[in-house]
N, C-alpha and C positions, 0 to 999 in steps of 0.2 A: 225374428223369433216367430214372424207370424208362419212361418212354414215349417218350424220344428217340430217333430217327432221324435218319440220316445221308442226306446227297443219294443217292439212288438207290432209298431203302427199305431201306436197311439197319438193322437196330434196335443199339441202342449193346450189349442184353443177351445177341447172339449172337458167339459167339468159338471158330472154328476148328470150327462146324459143331454146336455146342449151345447150343440155347436156355436160357441161367440164367434166364429168368424165368418157369419154370415152377415151379409150385408144389411138386411134390415137388423138384427140384434144388433147390429153394432150403433144402426140408427135411433134405435131406442133407448140403449143407453145414452146416446148425445144428448139426447133431450130431458131425459131422467134427471141427469149429471148436472145438466144446464138450470135446471129447474134451480136444484141446490146452490149453485155456486152465486157469492152474492155479488162476485166482479171487484176490480180493482178499487180500492179507495183513490176519491179524486180531491186534491188538496188545493183548497181557493187560497191564492196568497192575496194578502191583506194590503191594500197600497195607501199608502199617508200622502202623497203628492199627488193636488188635484188635477196636473196635467194630467199623468198617468190615467186616474181616473177614470177621466173623462176621454181617453183614447180608449180604455177599456170596454166601456160603456159606447162608445160608438161602432167599435169593434162587435161587440156582441148586438150592434142595430143592424147590423151590414154595412155601414159605410164603411168608406176608405179614406184613408189616408191620402192627402194630396202630396205628387212624390215631388221629390225635388229636384230640380235642376243640377246635372251635373258640371261644375265648374270646369272649364277651357285650362287643361295642365299647360303653363308656360313652355315653351320651347326655351332649352339652355346649348352652349355651346356645344359642338361634336366633343367626344372624350378625347380625342387627339388635338386637339385645339386649347382644351383648357389648360390652367396652369395647375402642375404636382400640388401636394399639401404641403405649404412652407410653413414650417417647425420655426421659433424665435431661435433655438440654439444651429441652426441649419446657416441663420445671418445671410440670410435673402434680402432687398431691397423692396419689402412686401409693400408699402407704398405706391413705388413707380410702377413694380409689375402689376398689383390692383388696377393703377391708371389704366394701362395698356388696355388688359382685360376688359375695362369696362367699356372703352374706346370700340374695341371689338365684337363687345356683346351689343353693341347699339347698330353698330353695322352691319350684325347679322339678323339682328331682329327688323330691320329696316330691306330684308330681302323677301321675295313671294313668301308665302306658307308653303308650295309646294317644294322648293326649294330648301325652306328648313327642316321640312320633313325626311327631303331625299337624304341630305348632310347629315343626319341624324339616324339615318338608314330605318326610317318609320315607313309604313304603307300608306303610299298615298290615295286617298278617295277620286275615285272617278264621279264626275257627276253622269244625268243619266243618257245623254248623246254618246259620249263616249264610254257609258259602259257598255251600251246597244255595240253590237259585233255586227261588222262590217258582211257584206255579202260572202266574199272570199273563205272569210274567216266562218260563216256560219255552213257555207259550202264545207269546207276543210271539215267541220266539227262536224258534220250530218255525214260525211262519206259519202262516195259518189253513188250518183244515182245511178239507177238502170240506163243502159245507152251510153254514160259517159266515162273516159278512161283517162286518169289523173296519174300523171308522170312522176316519179317518185324526185327527178329532178327539180320540179318545181316547189318542191314542200320545202327542199335543203336548202333553195335560194332563197326562199321567204326566210327560212329561221338563222340563216347567216346576215340576212338583212335586220331584221332584228337584232342578233348583240352587235352588228355594227352600229346601231343604232342608241344601243345599250350605254356602248364606248363613248361615242360624242356625247350623250348625256352627260358622263361621268368626266369628262375631259373638261366640258362645259363649267359642271359643278366645283371642279380644284379649279378654274381660275376664276370662278367669282369669288369661291372661300379665299382665294389666296389674297383678291383684292381688298380684303375687308380693312388693313390697314398697312400704311405706307411701308415703303422699303425699309426707313429710316427707324421707324417703329420696330420693325422686326429685328433687325440688327439690335436695336437696343436691348429687346427681351429677350436675344439670345445672349447679349455680354451679362445684362443681370443674373440671368440662369444659371450664367460660366461662377458668378463671384460664388456662388452659393456652396454650400458641403450638404451635397444632398445622400450623401453616403453616411451619415452623421444618423444614428439613433440615439434615441434617450440614454438607452443603456453605455452607449461609448460617452457621451456628455458626460452622464453622474460621475463614471470612473474617473473621467477628465480631471472634474474637478475636486473629486478626493485624492488622488495620485498629484496635484499641483498642489494641495495644500500639505499635501505629506510630505513630499520630495521638493518642492520650489517650479517655479514657471519655468525657468531655464532648463532642468534636468530631465532630457527629453526622452534620454536613454529609459528610465527606467518608470515615465509616465507613459510610453508605447508599449511596456512589459505589464504595465495595469490596464492599459486599453485593450491591447490587442492589435492595436493600427503597427506599420511603419512608421520609422525615427521622422522621415522627411513628410510624410503624411501629419505627424502630431506637432512637428516645428513650423508648419505652414497652418495649422490650425491656430497654435499657439499665437504665431506673431500676429493673425488677424483676430483674434480674441482680445488681446490688451493694446488693440491701436486705438487710440484714443477718437481719431477721426473715422474708423472702421467699425468694429466690436462694439463700442458703446454705442452708435445711433444704431443697432439692429436689433438692441436689448430694447425691454423699459428701463428707466433710469432708474427706480426701485430696483428690481432684478439683477442689474448689471452690478448697481453700487453694493447689493448686498454677496453678491458673489465674489468682489473683490474684497472685500473685507474681511471674509473667511478664507481667502487664500494670503493675504497679508499676516494675517494673525498664526498661520501656518509657518510663511515665510520666515517671521519674527521669532516663532519660537526655534526653527531651524538655526535662525542667526545666533538664539541664547546659546545653543547647545554647543554649535561650533567656538563661540568666544569661551564657555565654559572647559571644553577639549584643549582648546590653544593656551589659558591660561596654568593649565596643570600640566602639560605638556612644557611650558617654558622655564616656570619652577620647577619640577624636577631635573631638568636638564641641568639646572644650577646647581647640584650636588651630585660628588660623585659616586655616593653610597646613600640614595633617598630611603632606602629603607631603616636606616640608622640616626643620619643625619639631618633630613629635614624638618626644617622647622619655620614657622610666621617669625619676621622680625618686625615687618610696617605693619601688620594688620592686628587689631585687637581681638585675639583668640574667646575673650570674655562674653564678647555677645554670643558666639555660638556654645557655650560653654555653661548657662546655665545652672542646667541640672547636673554636671558634672559626672555623667555617667559612663563616659571616654574617655582611656587615659591617653596621653601625647603617642606611645606606640600602635593602639590602637586606630588611629587617627593617621599615622604615617600609612598604616598597610593598608586600610581603606582607599586611602588617596592612591597609592601606588596601584593596586587594584584596577581601581576605576582606571587611572589612566592604562593599563594594560590589557584589560578587556574591552573598554568603551563604555560610553555612555547608555544608562540603559539595560548595562548587562548585571542585573545585581543578583540573578539568580548564580550565576557564575561565580562571583563573590564570594556567594552564601556556603556554596560547594570549596571553595579556596581556603576561607576560615576553617571548615572544619577539617580539612587535610593540612593545616600549618601546624606545626610542633610547636610553633612559639603559645599558642593559644589552646593546649591542650588541656589544662584545667580553668581554664577561664569560662566558665558556662553562662555567666551573661552573654556574652561576646557570640556565642558557639548557639545559643537560643534565642539571637535575635530573627525575626521575621524579612522576610522578603521587602516588606515595605518599609521596616525601618531601616534596615541598609542605605535603599534607595535615598531617602530623607537625608541623611549623616551622608551619603556620598554625593549629595547635590549641595550641600552644607559646606565641607571641606573645597569641591571647585568652586562655589563660589567666592568663599574666601582665597583661595588659590588666585582667583581672576582678578580679583581687587588688590592681593598681594603684588603681583604683576604690575597692575596698572600704577600702583604708589611706587613702585622703582622704577618703572618707564618715566613718570612722570619728575621724578630726582632725576635721570639722567637727563631730562631737557633742560630741567634748569640749571644742572652744572655745566651744558655746554652752552646755553645763552651766556652764562657770566663770563665764559671763554669770549664770547663773539660771535660761536658759531649753531648754525640750525638744524635741528635733525629731522628729518620725517619719519614715520611711524617705520619704515621699513629699515632705515640705518641705524633706529635703535640695537645697542649692544649690550644684553644686560652682563655684569662682570659673575665671576663663579664666588660661590658664597663664602671660601677661604678668601678670596683675594676681600671681598667687598669687608669682611670680619677685621684681615691685616690693615686694611686702608682705616676700619674705624678705630681700632685700637690708635693707630699712630696720630689720627686728629684728637682722639682724647688725651693721648701721651704730650700732645703739642699745646693743647689748650691748658693739661693741667702744667706744663714748665712755665706756659704765658702767665698763667695765674699767680704763682710761685714767683714769679720774677715781678708782676705786678706787686704782690705783698711785700716782698724784700726791698723793691725799691720805696713805696711805703713806708716800711720801718725806716730807712735812710732816712724819708725826708723828716718824719717825724723827728728823729735824732738832731737835724739839722734845725728845725724847726725850735727845738727844745734848746739847743746852742743859741740860737739868737736869741730867744727870749731870755736866757741867762745872760748874753752878754748885754742886751739892754737893762737887767736889771743891775748888774752891775754899775753901770755908768751910771744909773741913776741913783740908787741908794747903798753902791756899796756891798762888802761882800758881806755883811751883817743883816742884811737881812734877804741873801739867798738862801733859799730852803735846800734842806739836805739832798734832797733828789738830784738839784740842779750842781749839787758841788760832788758827785758823784762823776758828773758829764764833763769833759773837758775839749779843747780845741779837736779838732777832727783829725788835724795831722799829729804824729807822733812827733815828741821833741829827739833832737839828734843825740843828747845823750843819753837817751832811754834807749836808744838801737842796740848797745851793747848789749843791755839788759834784756831785751829782745831775743839777741841772738844766743847769749847764755840759758835761758829756758828753752829753746829750740833744743840745743844740743845735750840738755840734761832729759828733758821729757822721752827724747826719740819718740814722739806721738805720730799716729797713724791719721788722726783728727788736727784738721785748722781750728776748730771751735775749741779744741780742749787747749790748745796753745795760746787761743785767742784768751779764752776766761781767766786761765794762769795769769795771762798778762794783768790783767784788769784788775784782779783779786791783790794785785801786788803793787801796782800803778793805775788805782781807779782814777777817772778821768782824765787819762792821761790820750786821749784819742780813741776814736769811733772804730767799730767792729773792721768796719769797712776797710779803714785806712790800715788798721794792725795786720786784717790779711793779705791788704799789697804789699805792705813791707813783709812778710812773712815769706810771700811769693818771689819779693827782690832781692833777700837775702841767704832763701832757703832753697831746697829742691828736696821733692817727694819720688823717693825711688827704692828699687828693691839690692840689696848690697849680699851679695850671695856670701861673696869671702869672708862677711862679719857675722856668718849665721841668721841672716833675716831669712823668713819664709812668706813675708809680702812685705809692700814698698811702705817705709817710713819718712818722715822728715829730717834731712839731716840737714845742716850748714855747710851754704857751699866754702870751697877750697879758699877762695880768695877771699873769705869774711871767717878767715879762722883766727887773724891779728885781734877779733873782738873778746874772744872769752879769754876768761882768766886762768890762772893757774891750776885754781881749784878746780873747774870746770873740765879743763882738760884730762886733769886725774882721774877726775870722775867720769871722761868718757872712755879713758884709757882701762880703766878698771872692768866696766860694763863691756867692754867691746872683751875682754880677754875671759870674764865670764860667760859672755855669749858662747864664744867659742868652747870654751870647756864642756858646758852645755851640750852643744852640738856632737863634741867629741865623746861623750856619756851615748847621747842617744842613739850616736852613728854605733857605738858599741853594742848598747841595749837589743839596736835596730837587728843585728848581727848574731846576738842569741836568738834573737826572733827566729830570725831563718833558719838558723841550725834547729830549734825544737820545731819548727813550721815547715821542715822538707826542702829548706832552700830557698821559699819563695820572695820574691823581691820584697818591701814594704812599700809599694805601692806598683800603680798600672799607668797606663797610658788613657791619659781623657781625650772625651769627644773631640776638641781643639788641637790633638796631636803633640800636648806637652805631658810631661811626666808627672800626676800628680799623686801625694803621698796617702797611704793611708792613717785613719785616725790610730793613736795610742791605744795599744791595748795589753793587757798586762794578762788572760787568760785564764781569770779566775773563774769568770761568769760564762755561760755558753753564749757566743755572739749573735746578734739580732740578724736574722734571714734577709738574703737581698730584697729590694725592692723593683716592681717594674719602671717601667718609663712614666709612665701615668701617675703612679704614687708618688714618685721623686719630684714630679712635675707641682704635685698639688702639696706638697711638704713646703716645698722652694717659692710656690707662689700665694699662701694662704695668707699669709702676715699681710699682704699686698691688697688681696681680696677686703678681710676684715677693715685693714684701716681706710677704705673706698666707702665703709658703710657708717651707717649712725652707730651709737652704742647700744638701742635699741636693736638691731636687725642685726648685730655680730654673733646674739646669740642663736639666733636659727642657722639652727644648722640645716636643714634643706636649703635654705636659700643661698648661703656658703659656697655647701658642694654642689647646687645647680650653677652656679657662676663659675665655679672652677669646671665644671664641667664644659659650658659655653667658651670658654679663654682655651681648653685642649682642643674643643674640635677647630675651632678657628684660626690655630696654627696654622702654617704649611707645612709641607712636606720638609723642607729643611731645617725649618725649627723641631719639629718631632724626632728628626735624624739625630737633633744634638740631644736632648733627652734618650732617645736610644740607645745611645754612646756612653753615657753614666749609668743608664741600665747594665751595661756591659762591664762598667769599671764596677758600679756595686755586687756584680756575680764574681770578680776577681776578690773584693777585698772579703767578702763574707767565704770563700775559698782559704783565703791565707789565712784568717782569723780562727776558721774552722781548724786548718791544723794548728795552728799554738795551740787551741783547747786540747785539742787530742792528743797535742807531744805535753803538755803539762798533766794531763789525765794520768797517759798513760807512766809516766815520771812518779805519780803521786802512789800508784799503785803497787809498782814496785819498790820505793821505799816504806810501804806499811807491811809489804810481806817477808821484806829480807831484816834481820834482827842486823845490829850493829855490831861493830868488833868489840866497843866495850863492853858489853854485857855478855860478851863470853861466848862459848860453843852454843848451841843450841840443844835445848832439853827436851825429848818428847814428851808429850802428856800424856797423862793418866788417863785412858776410859773408864769411865765409872756407869755402871748397869746404871740403868732408868732408875730401878725401882729401889736399888741399893743409895742411888744420889738423892732420893727425895725422903726417903724414913732411916738411912743411917744415921749413929749417933756417934759413930766412930770405934774402933777397938772391935769391928764385928757386932754392935750391939743394934738393936732394933725394937721399936714400938709395938708392943704386941696389939692384935686389933680388937677391937671392942666386939662381945661377944652377942648375936642376940638372945635377950631373954623371952 
């Protein structure tokens, strides 16, 4: 800018004819401006510390602060001889290594100062005499004087000698340092350093702890994937870490216990999960179709059904899906619910959150685990009763159908035993009554015996009444022994007990089905060798009743043939499930036949009365409970038992076909008879058709009622 000139040669330093580039002018301006400049403001620091204030005052007075003596820095071992950084998770024996290091440091401090400095690679300070150069060195530094010739070979020889001296010094230093500790201590130090895991960082250690708690301490493959090291290295580190004599001593007691508790907690969670999965797998394997048949028989589901939000069908599907997708896959189960056609309109089930589905699945899996445990305990108890011992691996649970069939058989056996016990009690009571009756007769005579005891007699039937019993059997031709016994006691009260009468009936009679006499079911008949006990009147009655039965059977056969002709020639019966011919029930064709039923419906119809009899009078009116018990009994049937009812289903279908043919034939006959006139009425006369209006308003002779005119 000082040499800048405008166009025309005018300098930028010229203003109003004055050249400000002149040095004198510039000095004058600087003096003038210096008088005007006030200078930079000085800031005074306020010192509240007495020592600092004293030092400032002394500094202002020109006094100098006394210098502190520099402390001599302590020389440590060379880096090559020091121990590496020993972290806790690297599992070095730090106590033993530090002890060897302390011995080595003490020996190193005992060395001369120059040797310590040389070992650490520091510069050695020479004394005044050593610092003064020798004459030869001075000459070599000053260079050759006038008249003196130096040879290059001498200089090279001197430098080589110097290098040799340095090498000898280094060799002596290494020998000195190598003798700081003994060979045994060196070997011990090398062994202790080899025990540790120097290549493990904190990142590897943290990943190892998390993976061990997540997958278990022995799952080396998954832990290696998380840590990023080979499986062999993970196995070696894990075995050393969990060793009580090695790993526990390398960590502080509190830290090691804390880590092991975390890992054990994770392993316990893994074991619980495996137990839930095993219980679910075993329970589902006991059912042929768990999606439909699965149920709990030993575990009380009321404990988890307090809110009653989930139906049994929903629980079955949730448990099956949990087994299919695995524990924790609740999101997959939620999508399965959305895709299932069974819950298309179950908006509560479809709107459940993932957390709610997970909670319910865990509840069901725990219930399945307890169910399996109860069944295994029951199997072990049964084996112990038989004198066998079962290990957990030898326990084999039966299928659900087999267990239900066994349970039903046990209940039936128990029922029969209780029934036999009650019957025996009745017999014992009768005998006691007889004894009391006899005692009263002996003591007081027949006049004081109560009428109740008069109705009872000796337990054996008198021989003279055996003929009467034979006549009753022949006349009644009953299917029930109880009816015959009651009939005999009504005629001859007190002449024997029911048990003795039943035994006598079995002795002189036989229950059989005589088809030649028109029987369709077994009846009680008198044995042929006992016919001499019958009276003439009884024999005539038996003969007449036989002839009447045969006539009725012939009439029935004739009617059946007519029904077959009307129904298209179908037989009045079909082959039953047991292979024998079973007749259809009587049907007149007046009303439409009942439709054929399925096997389950036929089973319920035949079993409903037994189910109701097993319940209390108040529970019999509960249709839901009755239907539920029928359903349970149906699912508990074996395949062979179900096949029997399927055979009855086929038989019922043939019955419906046969009766439908009869019904349609009767219907056609009725329609034909109503449309065709009889011969007694003469030839048919065509009916004269009358127009609608004429039929409505005509009065005969062509007259009609005139319509009323509008006024």
